[in-house]
Structure formats: C-alpha cells, structure tokens
N, C-alpha and C positions, 0 to 999 in steps of 0.2 A: 117394267122391270122384269128381268129374267127370273125364272123359278130357282129357288135355292136347292142345292144338292144336300138334302138333309142327312143322308148317310155320311157323306164326306164331312159335313159340319159336325155331326156327332163324333166321328172319329177324331177330328182335329180339336174339338173344344170340350169334350166330356170332362177330362181331368181338370181343366182350368175352372169350369163351372162348379164341379164337385169341390175343388179346393176353396173356391170363393165361398160356397155355402158352408163348408166345414169351418172356415175361419169365423164366420158369423155365428153359427149355431153351436160349435164345439160338440156336435153329436153326429157320429158317423151314420147311424141308421137314418136319422132325419135328413142328413145331407144327401144320402143315396136316393131316398124317396123324392126329395124336392128336385134333385137333378133330373130324375126320370120325368117328373111332372113338367119341368122346364122345357125339355125337348118335346114332350107331347104337346104342350101348349104352343110352342113355336111352330110345330107342324100343323096344328089345327086352328091356330089363331085367326080370328076374323080380320084383325089388322095385321097385314103382312109386313115383313121387314122392308123399310123404305129406303135403305141405303144411306141414311144420314150419318151413321157411325159404322164401326166394324160389326161383323156378325157377333163376335164375342161380347162386345158392349151391349148389344141388343139382348143376347142370351142372359147376361148378368143382370140386366134390368128386370127381365122376366123372373129370374131366380130370386132377386132381392124382394120383388113384390110378393112372390109366393111365400118366401120366408116371413115377411112382415104379416101377411095374412094368417099364417100358421101361428105366429106369436100372439096375434090378437085373438084367434080362436081359442088357444090354450088359456089365455088370460081370462076370457069370458067364462070358460068352463070352471076355472078356479074360483071366480067370483060367484058363480051360481051354486057351487057346492062347497062352501067354507066349512061345513060341519062333517065333511066326509072323513071317515076314519082311515081311509086308504092314504090320505095325504096328511101326514103329521105337520103340526104347526111349526113354523121356523122359530127357533128360540130367539128372544129379543137380543141376546148377545151377538148372534150372527149378523143381524142388521147393523148393530153398532160397530162391529168389526169391519164390515164392508164400508161404512161411512168413514171410519177412521183410516182405512187403507186408501180410499179415494182422496181424503184430505192430505195424507202424507205424499201421495203421488203429485197432487197439485202444488204442494209446497216445494217439492223437488223440481217440478217444472218451472216454478216461479224463479228459482235460482239458476236454472240451466242456461248455458250460453246459446246464442244464435249460431248457426241455423238449426241446431238440434231441437231446440224448444219448438220453433214454428213448424218444422217438418213433422215432428211427433204429433203436434196438435192438429195439423192439417190431415194427417193420416187417420188418427184415432177419432178425433171429435168431428172433423170435417168430412170424414169418410171418402177422401179423395184418393184416386189411383196414383201410383208412383209416377206414371207418365205425366199426369196433371200437375203433381207437385214439382217435378222437374221443370215443366214449362213455366210455372210461377217464378222459379228462381233463375230461369234461363240456363238450366243445366240438363243433364241427361236423366233418363229413367233410372239408370244404374246408380248415378250419384244420389238420387232420392232414396233408393233402397239402402245403400250403404249408410247414408246419414241417419235414416230412421233406425237401422239396426244399431248403430253406435249410440243413438239416443236411448234406445231400450236398454242397452248394456249399462249406460250411465245410471239410469233409473234403478235397475236391478242392483247395481253396486251400492248406491246410496240407501236403498231399502235394506240391504244387508248390514250396512254400517249403522243405521238407525235402530236395528234390532227389530 
C-alpha cells in the first residue's frame, strides 16, 4: 500500500473530523484537541490505513475511539473524586428532567410516521452515517439527510406543542 499524503489528508479532512467530534462532544475545545490527536495518531499509528474504507472513515473511527477514551477517563475521574468541592452535585431535579425529556422524545417517535421514525433512530441511536442510512432505504445520502432533518423538525414542533 502506498504511503498516505498526510498533509493533503489533513487539508482535505480536518473540518469533517472536527465537525464529527463537535457533534459528539458539543465542546469546541475538546473537539479541537481530539482532532489534533486524531491526525497525530493517524500519522504515528502502528496499524496503518489498510484501504478498506475511505481515509475519512478511518480518521473518524480513530476520532470516535479517542472521544470514547476521553469520556471514560473523565467518568473515572468523576467516580474517584465524588466529594470534590470543585464539582457541585447535580440536583436531582435535573436528572428527572432529562429522563422526562427522553421519555417525551420516545413517545413522539412512537407516533411518528415512517420513514422519519426509522431514519431518526438509525442516525441517533444506531449512529449510522447518512450514506449508510440511504443505502438501507435504497436512496441517496441527500435523501437521508433531508429525511433526518424533517424528523428533527417534527420532534421539535411536537415538543413545543406539548410544552
């Protein structure tokens, strides 16, 4: 396998990897840090790109693993220092509100028509790419994106109606 042009790969894929991480973490600083780590790991990895998928897919897999590692690391730190005064305890009401919100979304999904329901679930819960969702339905990636967007709008409208 020919050596990868890492500079070209960085130029071509940086924003996509960063956006991917930002979508998962919702933290710009963490996303920037993990994006840099992703490209560093790609350049120094013992297991090289094997050409089984696109370079972007390979980079996103590295990015996702780094993100999950970071989440586990932060989770362990929180578990080890529960009495830390720097981290105020989350009020019980917040946890109840999150559970209530999740339940409301699931109720809306239950009543949502197809294909919106399945596309939303595949994207959010199945963590599938739009290209993969499109292939499942025998449609295009653009169709999957539009259908997902419309499903999100339906959920937001119903959430607004329910107060």
